[in-house]
Backbone bond lengths (Angstrom), bond angles and torsions (degrees), N, CA, C in turn:
res aa  C-N    CA-C-N  psi(-1)  N-CA   C-N-CA  omega(-1)  CA-C   N-CA-C  phi
1 M - - - 1.453 - - 1.532 108.44 -
2 E 1.312 116.43 136.49 1.462 121.23 179.83 1.524 110.50 -81.94
3 L 1.322 115.00 162.11 1.459 121.05 -177.36 1.526 111.96 -59.47
4 T 1.325 117.33 -40.24 1.467 120.64 179.06 1.528 110.79 -62.60
5 Q 1.324 116.71 -38.90 1.467 120.53 177.64 1.526 110.88 -67.09
6 L 1.325 116.50 -40.64 1.465 119.98 177.24 1.523 110.78 -62.37
7 A 1.330 116.31 -42.41 1.466 120.21 178.73 1.520 110.53 -60.40
8 A 1.319 116.92 -41.33 1.469 120.78 179.33 1.525 111.05 -66.64
9 E 1.317 116.77 -39.84 1.465 120.04 179.24 1.530 110.93 -66.07
10 I 1.325 116.50 -41.52 1.463 120.62 177.03 1.522 110.08 -64.57
11 D 1.331 117.01 -41.55 1.463 121.07 178.44 1.525 110.63 -58.90
12 S 1.309 116.54 -44.74 1.465 120.93 178.62 1.526 110.75 -62.73
13 F 1.320 116.30 -44.93 1.464 120.94 179.29 1.526 110.97 -59.72
14 I 1.328 116.49 -49.05 1.470 121.08 -178.18 1.524 110.57 -62.91
15 N 1.320 117.12 -44.76 1.467 120.04 -179.12 1.522 112.65 -66.40
16 N 1.326 117.39 -27.14 1.463 121.07 176.60 1.526 112.84 -83.06
17 H 1.327 116.30 -5.89 1.466 121.10 -179.22 1.531 111.56 -125.73
18 G 1.308 116.75 42.29 1.460 120.10 172.63 1.509 116.41 100.22
19 G 1.312 118.45 -7.46 1.458 120.56 177.47 1.520 113.33 88.18
20 Y 1.305 113.95 176.15 1.464 121.01 -176.77 1.519 111.00 -75.16
21 W 1.322 114.57 148.82 1.452 120.83 176.05 1.529 109.23 -83.61
22 D 1.282 115.01 174.80 1.456 123.59 176.07 1.539 109.46 -57.13
23 P 1.346 118.17 142.10 1.465 120.58 -179.13 1.532 113.72 -55.81
24 A 1.327 117.43 -36.86 1.468 119.59 179.14 1.526 110.62 -64.30
25 W 1.333 116.57 -38.17 1.457 120.21 178.04 1.521 110.14 -67.84
26 L 1.330 116.96 -40.92 1.464 120.57 177.95 1.525 110.89 -61.61
27 L 1.327 116.65 -39.23 1.460 120.51 177.08 1.521 110.50 -64.58
28 S 1.322 117.20 -40.41 1.466 120.64 176.87 1.522 111.04 -62.09
29 A 1.330 116.62 -41.51 1.465 120.77 178.54 1.529 110.47 -63.58
30 L 1.325 116.78 -41.52 1.459 121.30 178.44 1.527 110.28 -62.09
31 T 1.324 116.42 -44.61 1.460 121.45 179.20 1.527 111.02 -63.16
32 E 1.322 116.31 -41.84 1.465 120.80 178.33 1.531 110.80 -61.50
33 E 1.320 116.60 -44.88 1.468 120.02 -179.58 1.526 111.08 -66.17
34 L 1.332 117.75 -36.78 1.461 120.66 176.14 1.526 110.18 -62.80
35 G 1.324 116.46 -41.08 1.459 120.68 177.32 1.523 112.13 -61.66
36 E 1.327 116.55 -40.55 1.463 120.49 179.51 1.528 111.26 -67.60
37 L 1.327 117.28 -39.24 1.462 120.32 176.42 1.527 110.10 -66.68
38 S 1.318 116.29 -41.86 1.458 121.17 178.46 1.529 110.81 -58.93
39 R 1.311 116.53 -44.62 1.468 121.03 179.20 1.526 110.44 -62.10
40 A 1.315 117.63 -45.18 1.466 121.16 -179.68 1.529 111.07 -61.01
41 I 1.324 116.80 -41.38 1.467 120.53 -179.90 1.523 110.60 -70.18
42 Q 1.328 117.39 -39.30 1.461 120.33 178.20 1.526 111.42 -63.27
43 I 1.315 117.14 -38.80 1.465 120.13 176.26 1.522 109.33 -65.21
44 F 1.316 116.91 -45.88 1.466 121.28 178.96 1.526 110.88 -58.57
45 A 1.334 117.10 -41.07 1.464 122.01 -177.69 1.525 112.93 -78.18
46 G 1.326 117.14 -6.28 1.453 120.68 179.59 1.515 113.85 83.21
47 I 1.320 117.36 10.29 1.463 121.38 178.75 1.521 110.34 -76.40
48 R 1.331 116.17 -36.46 1.462 122.24 176.80 1.522 107.96 -116.79
49 N 1.325 115.15 152.45 1.469 120.79 177.55 1.525 111.14 53.33
50 K 1.327 115.62 53.98 1.466 120.58 -179.83 1.524 109.64 -55.89
51 G 1.304 115.26 144.11 1.452 120.98 -179.40 1.512 113.76 95.57
52 V 1.332 116.79 -10.67 1.460 120.22 177.14 1.526 107.62 -79.53
53 S 1.310 117.19 133.24 1.461 121.31 179.61 1.522 109.85 -62.77
54 T 1.334 115.63 125.64 1.467 119.65 179.45 1.520 111.89 -90.40
55 D 1.321 117.02 -1.06 1.463 120.32 179.41 1.518 112.14 -88.19
56 S 1.289 116.23 -0.13 1.454 120.86 -174.64 1.523 112.06 -67.80
57 P 1.334 117.30 127.11 1.468 119.84 174.17 1.527 111.83 -59.46
58 V 1.319 116.47 -25.64 1.464 120.40 178.04 1.522 109.86 -64.39
59 M 1.326 117.30 -39.59 1.467 120.50 179.63 1.525 110.78 -66.80
60 I 1.320 117.20 -41.73 1.466 120.63 177.81 1.524 109.64 -64.18
61 Q 1.323 116.75 -41.32 1.462 120.78 178.02 1.524 110.40 -61.15
62 N 1.328 117.25 -39.66 1.466 121.34 178.91 1.528 110.49 -63.19
63 I 1.324 117.25 -42.26 1.468 120.95 177.84 1.528 109.92 -63.11
64 K 1.331 117.08 -41.11 1.471 120.57 177.43 1.524 110.87 -60.95
65 E 1.332 116.07 -47.05 1.467 120.02 -178.47 1.523 111.52 -63.77
66 E 1.326 116.74 -43.69 1.464 119.86 -179.82 1.527 110.99 -67.20
67 S 1.326 117.70 -34.41 1.470 120.89 175.59 1.521 110.31 -63.42
68 G 1.318 116.49 -42.69 1.462 120.79 177.20 1.513 112.13 -63.40
69 D 1.343 116.23 -42.10 1.465 120.27 178.45 1.528 111.08 -62.45
70 L 1.338 115.90 -40.82 1.466 120.38 179.53 1.528 110.74 -64.95
71 L 1.315 116.90 -44.49 1.461 120.12 179.69 1.527 111.10 -65.36
72 F 1.330 117.06 -38.80 1.463 121.04 176.82 1.529 110.10 -59.42
73 A 1.337 116.50 -47.00 1.465 120.78 -179.70 1.527 111.01 -63.49
74 L 1.339 117.22 -39.96 1.465 120.69 178.65 1.525 110.92 -65.18
75 L 1.327 116.98 -42.43 1.461 120.08 178.71 1.524 111.18 -65.89
76 C 1.314 117.90 -35.94 1.469 119.87 175.17 1.523 110.23 -61.47
77 L 1.321 116.57 -44.95 1.465 120.64 -178.82 1.528 111.21 -65.36
78 T 1.319 117.08 -45.58 1.463 118.96 -179.35 1.526 111.49 -70.13
79 N 1.320 117.87 -34.27 1.468 120.14 174.39 1.526 110.52 -61.41
80 K 1.321 116.33 -41.32 1.465 120.99 -179.43 1.526 110.78 -56.48
81 F 1.336 116.29 -37.21 1.463 121.31 -178.71 1.533 112.58 -96.12
82 H 1.326 116.75 10.51 1.473 122.53 178.99 1.530 111.71 56.30
83 I 1.326 115.30 41.58 1.463 121.97 177.90 1.523 108.20 -98.04
84 D 1.321 116.29 128.84 1.460 121.12 174.10 1.526 106.30 -81.55
85 L 1.332 115.98 100.35 1.460 120.64 -174.76 1.524 111.66 -64.53
86 E 1.317 117.30 -33.18 1.464 120.07 178.38 1.531 110.09 -62.89
87 K 1.324 117.36 -45.64 1.472 120.58 177.79 1.525 110.66 -64.78
88 A 1.320 116.79 -41.62 1.463 120.50 179.50 1.528 110.45 -61.60
89 L 1.329 116.24 -41.99 1.461 120.40 179.47 1.528 111.41 -67.11
90 L 1.318 116.89 -40.60 1.469 120.12 176.92 1.525 111.07 -63.20
91 N 1.333 117.74 -39.05 1.470 121.32 176.42 1.520 111.09 -64.53
92 T 1.319 116.40 -38.80 1.463 120.24 178.22 1.524 110.66 -65.94
93 L 1.323 116.79 -42.77 1.463 120.48 177.69 1.526 110.39 -60.57
94 K 1.320 116.66 -43.02 1.470 121.42 177.95 1.528 110.26 -60.11
95 K 1.328 116.18 -43.48 1.466 121.08 179.52 1.534 110.82 -60.05
96 Y 1.340 117.19 -45.51 1.462 120.72 -179.81 1.526 111.55 -66.35
97 K 1.319 116.98 -38.55 1.466 120.04 177.90 1.521 110.82 -64.26
98 Q 1.341 116.77 -40.01 1.464 120.28 178.65 1.521 110.68 -66.19
99 R 1.321 117.04 -39.89 1.465 120.28 177.00 1.519 110.75 -61.66
100 E 1.321 115.65 -44.51 1.464 120.85 -177.93 1.524 111.50 -64.50
101 S 1.329 116.42 -37.12 1.468 120.07 -178.50 1.527 112.20 -84.66
102 G 1.334 116.87 -9.59 1.454 120.42 178.86 1.512 114.46 81.46
103 T 1.333 117.55 15.45 1.471 119.66 179.75 1.505 111.17 -100.60
């Protein structure tokens, strides 16, 4: 499924469950999810909770879940502002490629 399709599916889900929240709340949710992903990666990297096995499939699964939660929150926020995240991401990729090539 492409990013635009995912955004549409999330939009449908949100609209069928009460609609979008206030943008400030959506930003807070995005920040919270980033914090949870950051914590999961820090544990995996041994920065937090030293001595915990980083080879655990449970830890990788946690990183996957937190990544999904973060992307869901980002798509909710961009949907709220009617931003096509796929186009925005493609523009960003183009910008980085131009920087790298010096054009």
